[in-house]
mmCIF file of the N, C-alpha and C atoms, coordinates in Angstrom:
data_MODEL
# 
_entry.id   MODEL 
# 
loop_
_atom_site.group_PDB 
_atom_site.id 
_atom_site.type_symbol 
_atom_site.label_atom_id 
_atom_site.label_alt_id 
_atom_site.label_comp_id 
_atom_site.label_asym_id 
_atom_site.label_entity_id 
_atom_site.label_seq_id 
_atom_site.pdbx_PDB_ins_code 
_atom_site.Cartn_x 
_atom_site.Cartn_y 
_atom_site.Cartn_z 
_atom_site.occupancy 
_atom_site.B_iso_or_equiv 
_atom_site.pdbx_formal_charge 
_atom_site.auth_seq_id 
_atom_site.auth_comp_id 
_atom_site.auth_asym_id 
_atom_site.auth_atom_id 
_atom_site.pdbx_PDB_model_num 
ATOM 1   N N  . UNK A 1 1  ? 101.072 84.583  104.579 1.00 0.00 ? 1  UNK A N  1 
ATOM 2   C CA . UNK A 1 1  ? 100.987 85.854  103.886 1.00 0.00 ? 1  UNK A CA 1 
ATOM 3   C C  . UNK A 1 1  ? 99.988  86.758  104.606 1.00 0.00 ? 1  UNK A C  1 
ATOM 4   N N  . UNK A 1 2  ? 100.388 87.954  104.873 1.00 0.00 ? 2  UNK A N  1 
ATOM 5   C CA . UNK A 1 2  ? 99.507  88.895  105.542 1.00 0.00 ? 2  UNK A CA 1 
ATOM 6   C C  . UNK A 1 2  ? 98.502  89.482  104.573 1.00 0.00 ? 2  UNK A C  1 
ATOM 7   N N  . UNK A 1 3  ? 97.283  89.653  105.042 1.00 0.00 ? 3  UNK A N  1 
ATOM 8   C CA . UNK A 1 3  ? 96.281  90.316  104.220 1.00 0.00 ? 3  UNK A CA 1 
ATOM 9   C C  . UNK A 1 3  ? 96.568  91.810  104.189 1.00 0.00 ? 3  UNK A C  1 
ATOM 10  N N  . UNK A 1 4  ? 96.358  92.397  103.052 1.00 0.00 ? 4  UNK A N  1 
ATOM 11  C CA . UNK A 1 4  ? 96.540  93.833  102.891 1.00 0.00 ? 4  UNK A CA 1 
ATOM 12  C C  . UNK A 1 4  ? 95.163  94.466  102.794 1.00 0.00 ? 4  UNK A C  1 
ATOM 13  N N  . UNK A 1 5  ? 94.606  94.819  103.936 1.00 0.00 ? 5  UNK A N  1 
ATOM 14  C CA . UNK A 1 5  ? 93.262  95.385  103.976 1.00 0.00 ? 5  UNK A CA 1 
ATOM 15  C C  . UNK A 1 5  ? 93.313  96.900  103.912 1.00 0.00 ? 5  UNK A C  1 
ATOM 16  N N  . UNK A 1 6  ? 92.432  97.446  103.094 1.00 0.00 ? 6  UNK A N  1 
ATOM 17  C CA . UNK A 1 6  ? 92.246  98.894  103.055 1.00 0.00 ? 6  UNK A CA 1 
ATOM 18  C C  . UNK A 1 6  ? 90.789  99.166  103.367 1.00 0.00 ? 6  UNK A C  1 
ATOM 19  N N  . UNK A 1 7  ? 90.540  100.192 104.149 1.00 0.00 ? 7  UNK A N  1 
ATOM 20  C CA . UNK A 1 7  ? 89.186  100.601 104.481 1.00 0.00 ? 7  UNK A CA 1 
ATOM 21  C C  . UNK A 1 7  ? 88.803  101.723 103.531 1.00 0.00 ? 7  UNK A C  1 
ATOM 22  N N  . UNK A 1 8  ? 87.648  101.559 102.877 1.00 0.00 ? 8  UNK A N  1 
ATOM 23  C CA . UNK A 1 8  ? 87.192  102.534 101.881 1.00 0.00 ? 8  UNK A CA 1 
ATOM 24  C C  . UNK A 1 8  ? 85.765  102.950 102.177 1.00 0.00 ? 8  UNK A C  1 
ATOM 25  N N  . UNK A 1 9  ? 85.470  104.201 101.910 1.00 0.00 ? 9  UNK A N  1 
ATOM 26  C CA . UNK A 1 9  ? 84.098  104.695 102.003 1.00 0.00 ? 9  UNK A CA 1 
ATOM 27  C C  . UNK A 1 9  ? 83.391  104.444 100.679 1.00 0.00 ? 9  UNK A C  1 
ATOM 28  N N  . UNK A 1 10 ? 82.169  103.921 100.754 1.00 0.00 ? 10 UNK A N  1 
ATOM 29  C CA . UNK A 1 10 ? 81.342  103.751 99.566  1.00 0.00 ? 10 UNK A CA 1 
ATOM 30  C C  . UNK A 1 10 ? 79.972  104.362 99.840  1.00 0.00 ? 10 UNK A C  1 
ATOM 31  N N  . UNK A 1 11 ? 79.281  104.701 98.774  1.00 0.00 ? 11 UNK A N  1 
ATOM 32  C CA . UNK A 1 11 ? 77.926  105.238 98.865  1.00 0.00 ? 11 UNK A CA 1 
ATOM 33  C C  . UNK A 1 11 ? 76.975  104.240 98.226  1.00 0.00 ? 11 UNK A C  1 
ATOM 34  N N  . UNK A 1 12 ? 75.937  103.872 98.945  1.00 0.00 ? 12 UNK A N  1 
ATOM 35  C CA . UNK A 1 12 ? 74.960  102.932 98.430  1.00 0.00 ? 12 UNK A CA 1 
ATOM 36  C C  . UNK A 1 12 ? 74.238  103.551 97.235  1.00 0.00 ? 12 UNK A C  1 
ATOM 37  N N  . UNK A 1 13 ? 74.205  102.859 96.097  1.00 0.00 ? 13 UNK A N  1 
ATOM 38  C CA . UNK A 1 13 ? 73.518  103.394 94.922  1.00 0.00 ? 13 UNK A CA 1 
ATOM 39  C C  . UNK A 1 13 ? 71.993  103.314 95.030  1.00 0.00 ? 13 UNK A C  1 
ATOM 40  N N  . UNK A 1 14 ? 71.490  102.682 96.065  1.00 0.00 ? 14 UNK A N  1 
ATOM 41  C CA . UNK A 1 14 ? 70.046  102.567 96.276  1.00 0.00 ? 14 UNK A CA 1 
ATOM 42  C C  . UNK A 1 14 ? 69.531  103.659 97.216  1.00 0.00 ? 14 UNK A C  1 
ATOM 43  N N  . UNK A 1 15 ? 70.144  103.775 98.409  1.00 0.00 ? 15 UNK A N  1 
ATOM 44  C CA . UNK A 1 15 ? 69.614  104.689 99.431  1.00 0.00 ? 15 UNK A CA 1 
ATOM 45  C C  . UNK A 1 15 ? 70.553  105.857 99.741  1.00 0.00 ? 15 UNK A C  1 
ATOM 46  N N  . UNK A 1 16 ? 71.720  105.895 99.115  1.00 0.00 ? 16 UNK A N  1 
ATOM 47  C CA . UNK A 1 16 ? 72.723  106.964 99.282  1.00 0.00 ? 16 UNK A CA 1 
ATOM 48  C C  . UNK A 1 16 ? 73.402  106.980 100.656 1.00 0.00 ? 16 UNK A C  1 
ATOM 49  N N  . UNK A 1 17 ? 73.223  105.934 101.436 1.00 0.00 ? 17 UNK A N  1 
ATOM 50  C CA . UNK A 1 17 ? 73.925  105.853 102.724 1.00 0.00 ? 17 UNK A CA 1 
ATOM 51  C C  . UNK A 1 17 ? 75.413  105.654 102.467 1.00 0.00 ? 17 UNK A C  1 
ATOM 52  N N  . UNK A 1 18 ? 76.243  106.280 103.289 1.00 0.00 ? 18 UNK A N  1 
ATOM 53  C CA . UNK A 1 18 ? 77.695  106.094 103.190 1.00 0.00 ? 18 UNK A CA 1 
ATOM 54  C C  . UNK A 1 18 ? 78.125  105.153 104.300 1.00 0.00 ? 18 UNK A C  1 
ATOM 55  N N  . UNK A 1 19 ? 78.989  104.207 103.943 1.00 0.00 ? 19 UNK A N  1 
ATOM 56  C CA . UNK A 1 19 ? 79.522  103.285 104.932 1.00 0.00 ? 19 UNK A CA 1 
ATOM 57  C C  . UNK A 1 19 ? 80.882  102.802 104.462 1.00 0.00 ? 19 UNK A C  1 
ATOM 58  N N  . UNK A 1 20 ? 81.577  102.074 105.321 1.00 0.00 ? 20 UNK A N  1 
ATOM 59  C CA . UNK A 1 20 ? 82.921  101.619 105.001 1.00 0.00 ? 20 UNK A CA 1 
ATOM 60  C C  . UNK A 1 20 ? 82.935  100.133 104.689 1.00 0.00 ? 20 UNK A C  1 
ATOM 61  N N  . UNK A 1 21 ? 83.803  99.779  103.743 1.00 0.00 ? 21 UNK A N  1 
ATOM 62  C CA . UNK A 1 21 ? 84.046  98.377  103.426 1.00 0.00 ? 21 UNK A CA 1 
ATOM 63  C C  . UNK A 1 21 ? 85.547  98.135  103.536 1.00 0.00 ? 21 UNK A C  1 
ATOM 64  N N  . UNK A 1 22 ? 85.900  96.894  103.800 1.00 0.00 ? 22 UNK A N  1 
ATOM 65  C CA . UNK A 1 22 ? 87.315  96.512  103.850 1.00 0.00 ? 22 UNK A CA 1 
ATOM 66  C C  . UNK A 1 22 ? 87.630  95.747  102.572 1.00 0.00 ? 22 UNK A C  1 
ATOM 67  N N  . UNK A 1 23 ? 88.693  96.180  101.915 1.00 0.00 ? 23 UNK A N  1 
ATOM 68  C CA . UNK A 1 23 ? 89.109  95.569  100.653 1.00 0.00 ? 23 UNK A CA 1 
ATOM 69  C C  . UNK A 1 23 ? 90.419  94.826  100.879 1.00 0.00 ? 23 UNK A C  1 
ATOM 70  N N  . UNK A 1 24 ? 90.443  93.557  100.508 1.00 0.00 ? 24 UNK A N  1 
ATOM 71  C CA . UNK A 1 24 ? 91.658  92.750  100.604 1.00 0.00 ? 24 UNK A CA 1 
ATOM 72  C C  . UNK A 1 24 ? 92.456  92.945  99.316  1.00 0.00 ? 24 UNK A C  1 
ATOM 73  N N  . UNK A 1 25 ? 93.427  93.824  99.346  1.00 0.00 ? 25 UNK A N  1 
ATOM 74  C CA . UNK A 1 25 ? 94.213  94.158  98.152  1.00 0.00 ? 25 UNK A CA 1 
ATOM 75  C C  . UNK A 1 25 ? 95.122  93.023  97.711  1.00 0.00 ? 25 UNK A C  1 
ATOM 76  N N  . UNK A 1 26 ? 95.435  92.078  98.606  1.00 0.00 ? 26 UNK A N  1 
ATOM 77  C CA . UNK A 1 26 ? 96.293  90.959  98.222  1.00 0.00 ? 26 UNK A CA 1 
ATOM 78  C C  . UNK A 1 26 ? 95.589  90.029  97.236  1.00 0.00 ? 26 UNK A C  1 
ATOM 79  N N  . UNK A 1 27 ? 94.267  90.136  97.130  1.00 0.00 ? 27 UNK A N  1 
ATOM 80  C CA . UNK A 1 27 ? 93.499  89.302  96.207  1.00 0.00 ? 27 UNK A CA 1 
ATOM 81  C C  . UNK A 1 27 ? 93.528  89.857  94.783  1.00 0.00 ? 27 UNK A C  1 
ATOM 82  N N  . UNK A 1 28 ? 94.079  91.037  94.594  1.00 0.00 ? 28 UNK A N  1 
ATOM 83  C CA . UNK A 1 28 ? 94.104  91.654  93.266  1.00 0.00 ? 28 UNK A CA 1 
ATOM 84  C C  . UNK A 1 28 ? 92.763  92.291  92.940  1.00 0.00 ? 28 UNK A C  1 
ATOM 85  N N  . UNK A 1 29 ? 92.577  92.610  91.674  1.00 0.00 ? 29 UNK A N  1 
ATOM 86  C CA . UNK A 1 29 ? 91.305  93.204  91.239  1.00 0.00 ? 29 UNK A CA 1 
ATOM 87  C C  . UNK A 1 29 ? 90.187  92.205  91.519  1.00 0.00 ? 29 UNK A C  1 
ATOM 88  N N  . UNK A 1 30 ? 89.012  92.722  91.870  1.00 0.00 ? 30 UNK A N  1 
ATOM 89  C CA . UNK A 1 30 ? 87.932  91.832  92.266  1.00 0.00 ? 30 UNK A CA 1 
ATOM 90  C C  . UNK A 1 30 ? 86.593  92.442  91.897  1.00 0.00 ? 30 UNK A C  1 
ATOM 91  N N  . UNK A 1 31 ? 85.587  91.596  91.828  1.00 0.00 ? 31 UNK A N  1 
ATOM 92  C CA . UNK A 1 31 ? 84.208  91.995  91.544  1.00 0.00 ? 31 UNK A CA 1 
ATOM 93  C C  . UNK A 1 31 ? 83.338  91.138  92.460  1.00 0.00 ? 31 UNK A C  1 
ATOM 94  N N  . UNK A 1 32 ? 82.670  91.769  93.424  1.00 0.00 ? 32 UNK A N  1 
ATOM 95  C CA . UNK A 1 32 ? 81.898  90.996  94.394  1.00 0.00 ? 32 UNK A CA 1 
ATOM 96  C C  . UNK A 1 32 ? 80.725  91.829  94.899  1.00 0.00 ? 32 UNK A C  1 
ATOM 97  N N  . UNK A 1 33 ? 79.864  91.207  95.681  1.00 0.00 ? 33 UNK A N  1 
ATOM 98  C CA . UNK A 1 33 ? 78.677  91.868  96.223  1.00 0.00 ? 33 UNK A CA 1 
ATOM 99  C C  . UNK A 1 33 ? 78.785  91.997  97.739  1.00 0.00 ? 33 UNK A C  1 
ATOM 100 N N  . UNK A 1 34 ? 78.296  93.122  98.216  1.00 0.00 ? 34 UNK A N  1 
ATOM 101 C CA . UNK A 1 34 ? 78.206  93.349  99.653  1.00 0.00 ? 34 UNK A CA 1 
ATOM 102 C C  . UNK A 1 34 ? 76.891  94.091  99.899  1.00 0.00 ? 34 UNK A C  1 
ATOM 103 N N  . UNK A 1 35 ? 76.171  93.722  100.954 1.00 0.00 ? 35 UNK A N  1 
ATOM 104 C CA . UNK A 1 35 ? 74.898  94.364  101.251 1.00 0.00 ? 35 UNK A CA 1 
ATOM 105 C C  . UNK A 1 35 ? 75.100  95.708  101.930 1.00 0.00 ? 35 UNK A C  1 
ATOM 106 N N  . UNK A 1 36 ? 74.239  96.666  101.597 1.00 0.00 ? 36 UNK A N  1 
ATOM 107 C CA . UNK A 1 36 ? 74.253  97.980  102.240 1.00 0.00 ? 36 UNK A CA 1 
ATOM 108 C C  . UNK A 1 36 ? 73.938  97.803  103.724 1.00 0.00 ? 36 UNK A C  1 
ATOM 109 N N  . UNK A 1 37 ? 74.662  98.509  104.558 1.00 0.00 ? 37 UNK A N  1 
ATOM 110 C CA . UNK A 1 37 ? 74.441  98.420  106.008 1.00 0.00 ? 37 UNK A CA 1 
ATOM 111 C C  . UNK A 1 37 ? 73.096  99.016  106.424 1.00 0.00 ? 37 UNK A C  1 
ATOM 112 N N  . UNK A 1 38 ? 72.543  99.916  105.619 1.00 0.00 ? 38 UNK A N  1 
ATOM 113 C CA . UNK A 1 38 ? 71.287  100.568 105.993 1.00 0.00 ? 38 UNK A CA 1 
ATOM 114 C C  . UNK A 1 38 ? 70.066  99.890  105.373 1.00 0.00 ? 38 UNK A C  1 
ATOM 115 N N  . UNK A 1 39 ? 70.068  99.735  104.030 1.00 0.00 ? 39 UNK A N  1 
ATOM 116 C CA . UNK A 1 39 ? 68.868  99.217  103.364 1.00 0.00 ? 39 UNK A CA 1 
ATOM 117 C C  . UNK A 1 39 ? 68.987  97.743  102.961 1.00 0.00 ? 39 UNK A C  1 
ATOM 118 N N  . UNK A 1 40 ? 70.153  97.146  103.169 1.00 0.00 ? 40 UNK A N  1 
ATOM 119 C CA . UNK A 1 40 ? 70.409  95.723  102.896 1.00 0.00 ? 40 UNK A CA 1 
ATOM 120 C C  . UNK A 1 40 ? 70.345  95.337  101.416 1.00 0.00 ? 40 UNK A C  1 
ATOM 121 N N  . UNK A 1 41 ? 70.357  96.312  100.521 1.00 0.00 ? 41 UNK A N  1 
ATOM 122 C CA . UNK A 1 41 ? 70.354  96.016  99.086  1.00 0.00 ? 41 UNK A CA 1 
ATOM 123 C C  . UNK A 1 41 ? 71.737  95.516  98.660  1.00 0.00 ? 41 UNK A C  1 
ATOM 124 N N  . UNK A 1 42 ? 71.788  94.612  97.674  1.00 0.00 ? 42 UNK A N  1 
ATOM 125 C CA . UNK A 1 42 ? 73.074  94.082  97.210  1.00 0.00 ? 42 UNK A CA 1 
ATOM 126 C C  . UNK A 1 42 ? 73.797  95.095  96.325  1.00 0.00 ? 42 UNK A C  1 
ATOM 127 N N  . UNK A 1 43 ? 75.011  95.435  96.699  1.00 0.00 ? 43 UNK A N  1 
ATOM 128 C CA . UNK A 1 43 ? 75.816  96.407  95.960  1.00 0.00 ? 43 UNK A CA 1 
ATOM 129 C C  . UNK A 1 43 ? 76.953  95.657  95.282  1.00 0.00 ? 43 UNK A C  1 
ATOM 130 N N  . UNK A 1 44 ? 77.104  95.885  93.985  1.00 0.00 ? 44 UNK A N  1 
ATOM 131 C CA . UNK A 1 44 ? 78.210  95.279  93.250  1.00 0.00 ? 44 UNK A CA 1 
ATOM 132 C C  . UNK A 1 44 ? 79.436  96.174  93.405  1.00 0.00 ? 44 UNK A C  1 
ATOM 133 N N  . UNK A 1 45 ? 80.478  95.638  94.013  1.00 0.00 ? 45 UNK A N  1 
ATOM 134 C CA . UNK A 1 45 ? 81.716  96.377  94.226  1.00 0.00 ? 45 UNK A CA 1 
ATOM 135 C C  . UNK A 1 45 ? 82.780  95.840  93.282  1.00 0.00 ? 45 UNK A C  1 
ATOM 136 N N  . UNK A 1 46 ? 83.397  96.744  92.547  1.00 0.00 ? 46 UNK A N  1 
ATOM 137 C CA . UNK A 1 46 ? 84.476  96.389  91.634  1.00 0.00 ? 46 UNK A CA 1 
ATOM 138 C C  . UNK A 1 46 ? 85.716  97.139  92.077  1.00 0.00 ? 46 UNK A C  1 
ATOM 139 N N  . UNK A 1 47 ? 86.785  96.393  92.356  1.00 0.00 ? 47 UNK A N  1 
ATOM 140 C CA . UNK A 1 47 ? 88.025  97.022  92.811  1.00 0.00 ? 47 UNK A CA 1 
ATOM 141 C C  . UNK A 1 47 ? 89.112  96.865  91.754  1.00 0.00 ? 47 UNK A C  1 
ATOM 142 N N  . UNK A 1 48 ? 89.971  97.871  91.680  1.00 0.00 ? 48 UNK A N  1 
ATOM 143 C CA . UNK A 1 48 ? 91.141  97.845  90.808  1.00 0.00 ? 48 UNK A CA 1 
ATOM 144 C C  . UNK A 1 48 ? 92.356  98.031  91.703  1.00 0.00 ? 48 UNK A C  1 
ATOM 145 N N  . UNK A 1 49 ? 93.303  97.114  91.573  1.00 0.00 ? 49 UNK A N  1 
ATOM 146 C CA . UNK A 1 49 ? 94.499  97.104  92.414  1.00 0.00 ? 49 UNK A CA 1 
ATOM 147 C C  . UNK A 1 49 ? 95.724  97.131  91.501  1.00 0.00 ? 49 UNK A C  1 
ATOM 148 N N  . UNK A 1 50 ? 96.754  97.886  91.883  1.00 0.00 ? 50 UNK A N  1 
ATOM 149 C CA . UNK A 1 50 ? 97.962  97.950  91.059  1.00 0.00 ? 50 UNK A CA 1 
ATOM 150 C C  . UNK A 1 50 ? 98.888  96.769  91.340  1.00 0.00 ? 50 UNK A C  1 
ATOM 151 N N  . UNK A 1 51 ? 100.024 96.729  90.666  1.00 0.00 ? 51 UNK A N  1 
ATOM 152 C CA . UNK A 1 51 ? 100.971 95.611  90.804  1.00 0.00 ? 51 UNK A CA 1 
ATOM 153 C C  . UNK A 1 51 ? 101.589 95.513  92.193  1.00 0.00 ? 51 UNK A C  1 
ATOM 154 N N  . UNK A 1 52 ? 101.555 96.603  92.953  1.00 0.00 ? 52 UNK A N  1 
ATOM 155 C CA . UNK A 1 52 ? 102.093 96.618  94.314  1.00 0.00 ? 52 UNK A CA 1 
ATOM 156 C C  . UNK A 1 52 ? 101.016 96.363  95.365  1.00 0.00 ? 52 UNK A C  1 
ATOM 157 N N  . UNK A 1 53 ? 99.862  95.853  94.931  1.00 0.00 ? 53 UNK A N  1 
ATOM 158 C CA . UNK A 1 53 ? 98.725  95.563  95.815  1.00 0.00 ? 53 UNK A CA 1 
ATOM 159 C C  . UNK A 1 53 ? 98.196  96.797  96.528  1.00 0.00 ? 53 UNK A C  1 
ATOM 160 N N  . UNK A 1 54 ? 98.205  97.909  95.848  1.00 0.00 ? 54 UNK A N  1 
ATOM 161 C CA . UNK A 1 54 ? 97.615  99.148  96.362  1.00 0.00 ? 54 UNK A CA 1 
ATOM 162 C C  . UNK A 1 54 ? 96.296  99.386  95.640  1.00 0.00 ? 54 UNK A C  1 
ATOM 163 N N  . UNK A 1 55 ? 95.274  99.743  96.389  1.00 0.00 ? 55 UNK A N  1 
ATOM 164 C CA . UNK A 1 55 ? 93.961  99.991  95.802  1.00 0.00 ? 55 UNK A CA 1 
ATOM 165 C C  . UNK A 1 55 ? 94.008  101.245 94.939  1.00 0.00 ? 55 UNK A C  1 
ATOM 166 N N  . UNK A 1 56 ? 93.592  101.131 93.694  1.00 0.00 ? 56 UNK A N  1 
ATOM 167 C CA . UNK A 1 56 ? 93.520  102.272 92.791  1.00 0.00 ? 56 UNK A CA 1 
ATOM 168 C C  . UNK A 1 56 ? 92.121  102.865 92.819  1.00 0.00 ? 56 UNK A C  1 
ATOM 169 N N  . UNK A 1 57 ? 91.097  101.993 92.735  1.00 0.00 ? 57 UNK A N  1 
ATOM 170 C CA . UNK A 1 57 ? 89.721  102.503 92.747  1.00 0.00 ? 57 UNK A CA 1 
ATOM 171 C C  . UNK A 1 57 ? 88.760  101.426 93.215  1.00 0.00 ? 57 UNK A C  1 
ATOM 172 N N  . UNK A 1 58 ? 87.599  101.908 93.664  1.00 0.00 ? 58 UNK A N  1 
ATOM 173 C CA . UNK A 1 58 ? 86.494  101.022 94.019  1.00 0.00 ? 58 UNK A CA 1 
ATOM 174 C C  . UNK A 1 58 ? 85.232  101.652 93.460  1.00 0.00 ? 58 UNK A C  1 
ATOM 175 N N  . UNK A 1 59 ? 84.408  100.841 92.820  1.00 0.00 ? 59 UNK A N  1 
ATOM 176 C CA . UNK A 1 59 ? 83.188  101.320 92.194  1.00 0.00 ? 59 UNK A CA 1 
ATOM 177 C C  . UNK A 1 59 ? 82.015  100.560 92.797  1.00 0.00 ? 59 UNK A C  1 
ATOM 178 N N  . UNK A 1 60 ? 80.997  101.289 93.243  1.00 0.00 ? 60 UNK A N  1 
ATOM 179 C CA . UNK A 1 60 ? 79.804  100.681 93.820  1.00 0.00 ? 60 UNK A CA 1 
ATOM 180 C C  . UNK A 1 60 ? 78.627  100.926 92.885  1.00 0.00 ? 60 UNK A C  1 
ATOM 181 N N  . UNK A 1 61 ? 78.001  99.827  92.445  1.00 0.00 ? 61 UNK A N  1 
ATOM 182 C CA . UNK A 1 61 ? 76.878  99.928  91.509  1.00 0.00 ? 61 UNK A CA 1 
ATOM 183 C C  . UNK A 1 61 ? 75.708  99.082  91.975  1.00 0.00 ? 61 UNK A C  1 
ATOM 184 N N  . UNK A 1 62 ? 74.538  99.418  91.441  1.00 0.00 ? 62 UNK A N  1 
ATOM 185 C CA . UNK A 1 62 ? 73.354  98.608  91.697  1.00 0.00 ? 62 UNK A CA 1 
ATOM 186 C C  . UNK A 1 62 ? 73.537  97.230  91.086  1.00 0.00 ? 62 UNK A C  1 
ATOM 187 N N  . UNK A 1 63 ? 72.895  96.266  91.642  1.00 0.00 ? 63 UNK A N  1 
ATOM 188 C CA . UNK A 1 63 ? 72.994  94.900  91.151  1.00 0.00 ? 63 UNK A CA 1 
ATOM 189 C C  . UNK A 1 63 ? 72.535  94.794  89.697  1.00 0.00 ? 63 UNK A C  1 
ATOM 190 N N  . UNK A 1 64 ? 71.534  95.587  89.315  1.00 0.00 ? 64 UNK A N  1 
ATOM 191 C CA . UNK A 1 64 ? 70.964  95.492  87.967  1.00 0.00 ? 64 UNK A CA 1 
ATOM 192 C C  . UNK A 1 64 ? 71.629  96.429  86.949  1.00 0.00 ? 64 UNK A C  1 
ATOM 193 N N  . UNK A 1 65 ? 72.670  97.168  87.347  1.00 0.00 ? 65 UNK A N  1 
ATOM 194 C CA . UNK A 1 65 ? 73.383  98.045  86.414  1.00 0.00 ? 65 UNK A CA 1 
ATOM 195 C C  . UNK A 1 65 ? 74.315  97.220  85.553  1.00 0.00 ? 65 UNK A C  1 
ATOM 196 N N  . UNK A 1 66 ? 74.371  97.565  84.284  1.00 0.00 ? 66 UNK A N  1 
ATOM 197 C CA . UNK A 1 66 ? 75.297  96.864  83.393  1.00 0.00 ? 66 UNK A CA 1 
ATOM 198 C C  . UNK A 1 66 ? 76.649  97.570  83.406  1.00 0.00 ? 66 UNK A C  1 
ATOM 199 N N  . UNK A 1 67 ? 77.642  96.881  82.877  1.00 0.00 ? 67 UNK A N  1 
ATOM 200 C CA . UNK A 1 67 ? 79.011  97.421  82.858  1.00 0.00 ? 67 UNK A CA 1 
ATOM 201 C C  . UNK A 1 67 ? 79.108  98.599  81.981  1.00 0.00 ? 67 UNK A C  1 
# 
């Protein structure tokens, strides 16, 4: 099975740096952490994917932010 990667721009909620992340849409909706490329702070990324494995949205939040 081929991975369905989409490249998305995110903004670090700590330092406001913008950078790109790759999202594997074949995995469905996901909630995971990725470190900021500039300040190395852990960013909680939440992705929403539709039934056709297309990315609908990506949300970047601080590690200590609640839902």
